[in-house]
C-alpha positions, 0 to 999 in steps of 0.5 A: 670471767676466768677462762675456768668460769667461762667453760663451766656452762654451757657454751657456743662454742660448737655449732651443733650437736654433728660439730661436738660428736665429730669434734669428739669422735676425732679426738677419741681416734687420736687418742687412740692411736697414741695408745702404747699397749692395751695395759697402758694407764692414761690421763685426758687431762682438760677432756671436756665431754670426751664423748667416746671416753668408753671407746678410748678406756676399752683400747688400754688398762684405765683412763683418767678423765680431768677437767677443771669445770664442776658442770663437765665432771658431773656430765662425765661422771652421770656418763662414765660412773659406771664404767669401772676404767674410767675416774673423773678428776678434778685438777686438785685430785691428781695426788690419787694417781699414783706417780710414775705410774701413767703411759701416756697423757693428753693434754689437747686444746687446752694450753691456749688456755693456761698463763706461763706460771700455770703451765709451768707447775702443771708440766712439774704435777705431769712429769711426776705421774709419768712412768720412766717410759711414759709419754706427755703429749701436749696438742693443739698449740696454738703458733704465733701466726696464728689468727682468729681467721685462720681457725675459722677457715680449718672449722669450715673446712671440717664442716664441708667434709662433715656435712654440718657447713650451714650450721658452722656459719651460723655457729661463727656467728654465734661465738662473734658474739658471745662470751667467747669472743669477750674473755677472748679479748680481755683475757687473751690466749697464750701463743707459742713459738716452737723454740718457745715451748721446747725451751718450756717443756726443756726447762721441765725436764722432758725431750720435747718433739713435735709430731708431724701432724696436730691432733683434731682438725686444725692443722695450723696448730701444733702438737709435740710429744714430750718424755721424761729426760735422763737425769745426765744428759737430756736424752730420754729415759 
């Protein structure tokens, strides 16, 4: 089973409805805070169920939601299909977006599921879609020294604050015996040091900058902002 196949099903990754709602609310808040203007064209790549996408769409000109799992896309279309400011796309449909038109691309909690080859290919695609002053946000990147125990502690901290500690503890138990643990052991997750992700971004034609705060609840992970590099000197366009 691949990671894409894993996500194309109902998974136990959330401990319950409260956890899922809080997760997507935090992510939507972070995306809204990143919007450059009310006229922004935005792509949320690897968006998952994006439960609060309408809130983001109200704050920008148009929001593209892209996910590789057909089941997830079907649910997005069912939920947001009537909203003219939201378009749901498969990764293979990114050519529907005009080159150089996006002001913001957000890629949250996805890099760990991508091979290095796939990431390099996507960086080239994202670069082509960004406007000259657009920004690419790569969020929730896992450093080499962050373990599942660190992630579990971050989840329990969120659960304590969010009022779902009991279900979080039960959820961690379920995850320990789930397909997620098995596929994580078989395929693994991609980890990056700061210099590794910065080199990847520079090679792809970006100027990288690590942000002080990671998107979402887990501050042991990293978020990077990347702007288009000028052709000659590598400075932002």
